N, C-alpha and C positions, 0 to 999 in steps of 0.2 A: 456293868453294861449288859443290857438285855440282848440276847442273841437275836439276830435277824432271821426272818424266814428265808429258806433257801437251802442249797446243798451244804453238807457238813463242813466242807473246806472253806466256805464263805465266812466262817467264824472260827478260825483256827488260832487266833491270838486274842486273848481276853484279859483285860485288867481285873485285878481282884484286890481285896483288902490286904492280903498277905503277899502280893507281888504281881507278877505277870504270868499267866498260864499259856503255854504254847503246845498245841497239838503236835505230837511227834510224827512228822510225815515220813520218817524213815521206816516206820512199821505200819503205817496206814495203807490199805484199809483192813488188814488182818487184825490189827489191834488199835484201839483208840486209847492211847496213853498220853497223858498231859504232863508236861515238864513244868515244874514251878520254878520261876526265876525270882529271887528276892533281891538281887543287886543288878546293877547295869553290867557288871562283869559276867554274871550268869547269862544275861541276855546275849551279850557278845559271843560267848562260847557256844550258846545254842545256835546262833546264826552260823558261826564257823563250822560247827559240827554237823550242819545240814539237818538239824531238828526241824527247821522251817526253811522253805525254799520259795522261789518265784517271788510273788508279791508279799509272802509272809514276812521276810526281813524288813520290809517297809513298815508294817504294822508293829513288828517287834521293836524296831528302832524308835518309833514314835512313843510307844508306851514305855520303852526302856528309858527314854529321856524323862518321862514323868516319874519313873522310879528313881532315877538319878537325883531328881530334885529333893526327894526325901532326905537323902544324905547330904547333898550340897548345902542345904539351908543351914546346917549346923557347922559349916566350915568357915575359916577366916575370910575366904574369898569365894562366895557362892558362884559368881559369874565364871571365874576361872575353872571351878570344879565342873560346872555344866559344860563348858567348852571342851574340857578334857574328856568327859563322858561322850560327847559328840564325836570327837576324833577317834575314840576307841571303837565306836560303833561303825563309823564310816570305813575303818580299816579292815573290817571283817570280811567283806566281799567287794574288792576294789573295782570289778568290772561293771557292776550294776550301780547306776547313779541314783536309784530311787532311795537308797538308804540315806544318802546325803540330803536329798530333798526332805525326807521326813525329819531329820535332825534340824535342818534349817528352819522348817516350819515351826517346830516347837521352840527353838531358841528365839525366833523372831516374835513369838507370841507370849514370851515370858515377861511377867512383871515381878521384879525382884522384891517388891514390897509384899507380895503374896506368892512366893516362888512355887510352893507345892500346889496350891489351888490353880494358879495360872498355867503351870506346866501341864497339869492334868487336863485343863480345858483346851489347851493348845494341841495336846495329843488327840483328844476327842475330835477336834476340828480337822486335824490332819487325817484321821481315820475316815471321817465322813467325806472329806474332799476326795480321797482316793476312790472311794466307792462310787460317788456321783460322777466323777470324771470317767471312770471305767464304764459306767452305764451309758454315758453319752458316746464314748468311743465305740462301744459295741453296737450302738444304733447306727452310727456312721458306717461301720464295716458291713452291717447287715444290708444297708441300702445298696451296696455294690454287688450283692450276690443274688442269684435268681432263686425263685421258689423251687424247692426240691434239690438244692445244691448239695453235691457230695464233696466234702472237704477233706484234705489231708493236713494234719497238724503234727507238730513235733514238740516234745516235752510238755510241760504243764503251763498253759497260758493264764491260769488262775482267773482273776476277776475279769480280764479281757474276754476270755472265752465264755464265762458266765454271762457277761454283758452282751456278747454276740448272740448267744442262744436266745436270751430274753428279747433282744432287738429283732431277731428274725421272727419270733412268735408275735411280737407286737405289730409287725408289718404283715402278718398273715402268711408267713413263709415257713415251709418245712425244710429240714436239713438232715443230713447224715454225716458221720465223721469217721474217717480212718485215723487211728492213732498209732504212731510208732511207739515201741516199748521204751525207747530212750535209755539205753545203757550208759553207764553202769548202775545208776541209781533207779532206773526204770520208772521215772516219774510218769511217763506216758501210760504205762501199764497200771501203776498203782494209784495215780492221782487223776489223770485226765479221763481215762476210760471209765472208772467207777463213777466219777462225778457226772459225766455225760449220761451214763446209764441211769443215775439217780434222777437226772432231770428229764428222763424219758426220751433221750435222743438216740436213734439207732446208731450203734457204735461198733466198729470192727477194729480189733487190735492186729497190727502187723509188726514183723521184725524190723529193726532199723535198716537192714539191707534190702527191704522190699520196696522202699519208697520210689526209687527210679523206675522200676518195672511197673509199679502202679500208675505213676504219672504217664508212662508210655502207653498204658492200656486204654486210655480214653475214659476211664471210670471216675476221674477226679476233675471237678470243675474249677477248683482253686486250691492252692497251697496257702494256708493261713497260719501264721505263728505270732506269738508275742515277740517283743524285743526288749532285751535288758538295757539297751541303749541304742539310739540312732544318732549318728553324728550330724553336724551341720551340713555336710556335703552328701548325706544320704547313705552312708555305710550302716548296715544293720548288724548289730552285735546280739547274738542269741546263743542258746545252748549249742554246743559243738554237734555238728551234723546238719545244722541248718544250711550251711553253705552248699553242701552236696545236693541237698534237696532243691535249693533255689536254682542251682545250675541245671539240674535235671528238668525242673519245671520250665525254665527258659528254653531248653532244647526241644521240649515237646509242646511248646506254645500254651502252657498252663499258667495263668496269672498267679503271681505271688503277692499276697497282701501281708505286710508287716504291721502289727498293731503296737503302738506306743502312745502313751498319753501326750507326750510332747518330745520333739527332738531336743538334743542337748546342745545349746548354743555355745557352751564352753569347750566342746570337743570338736575341733575343726574337721578331722578326717579319721579314718580307721587306725592309722598308725599312731594316733594319740591316745588310744584306748588301752589301758593296762589289762592284759588277759590273765585271769587267774588260773594258775595250775594247781590242781588238787594233788594231794599225796598219791604217789604211785600205788601204795598199798590199797587204796580204795578201789582202784581198777582191778588189781590182782586178786584181791579177796573176793570181789564180785564175780570174777571169772573162774574162781576155784583154783588159781595157780599157786602152788606152794613151793616150787623150785626156786631157791635163792639165787640161782644164776640168771633168772628171767627178770628183766627190768620192766617198768611200765611208764607210759607217757599219757598223761590225762589233762590236757587243757580243757577247762570246763566250758569254754565259749569259742566260737569262731566268728569271723567277720565277713559278711556278704557285701561285695561291691554293689553300688547302685545300679549297674547295668543289668543285674540279675533280679532286681526288685521292681515290680510293676507299680505298686502303690504303697505309700506309708500312710496308714490311717491313724489320725490323732483325735483328741477330744474336740478339735476345731474343724474336723473334716478330713477328707483325703487329699493327699498331695503327691505329685510325682516326686521321686526321691531327689531329683535335681532342683526342686522348687521349694525346699523346706524353709527358705528365707521368708516365704509368704505366711508362715505360721504366725509370726508376730503381727502381721498386718490383719490377720483374721480375728484378732481379739475383739 
């Protein structure tokens, strides 16, 4: 696949003749190291080990399914082998439902008379679909923001944020962004801030604890984040720390825009979402804690109730969080 023009992280999962190459986001931007995955199990472990994050697992899962087809075609039951591969990938990060979407898109596009070729074509279609829907989503979000908007974001919104920047510029609008560092993996510092700077957006990095004070200061026009999942009744699931920022934004009358390609109609409310807990060692190691008597608690996501969300922006336009049933009507 030919890399597309744009920031480096726009093409961080690439199919190759020898497998799937995934840019290691754990060391980016200090190093640009590519991890070669030659089996679907390699892809699954790369997702679990945080080699790729945010929308990266969607692309990894899509191309991982194409990789699985190479092996499945020589098994007694190729269909069962593909379904097993899909279940393995979905289990890697249970909170984000985008992986399941990628798997389903490939499985639904497979022709078992030409398993390898059709799986690769389906993965390419899933790849292109995500990019295009993110571009449209970004344009819808940009239409809600004023020229010169100063935004606060949390974690790495990936293609959604790239689409937002491109949408703002297409509409003749400037913007600047405050990025939280997003501990313990510091995606905001290592992924969001460098990518925005790469795109020429004025960018300011702040600590995670600065968000509420910044929202209170009047310097922020909107809190804008991605969402790993939005439930049918408008609960927003995103990187842990989003809830605190949303509550602060609500307290200081700053609108909160949550970007997601589509709400998840299969998840009724926040209580139905499995929240992934990462190993405590990831938190303790990042904090430099070596005392074995100290434990760690690291839920990777939190859930923001709809009363703290101003707008959910989708690829079919913006909706109030309590009106997401209209998403299907907007098709």
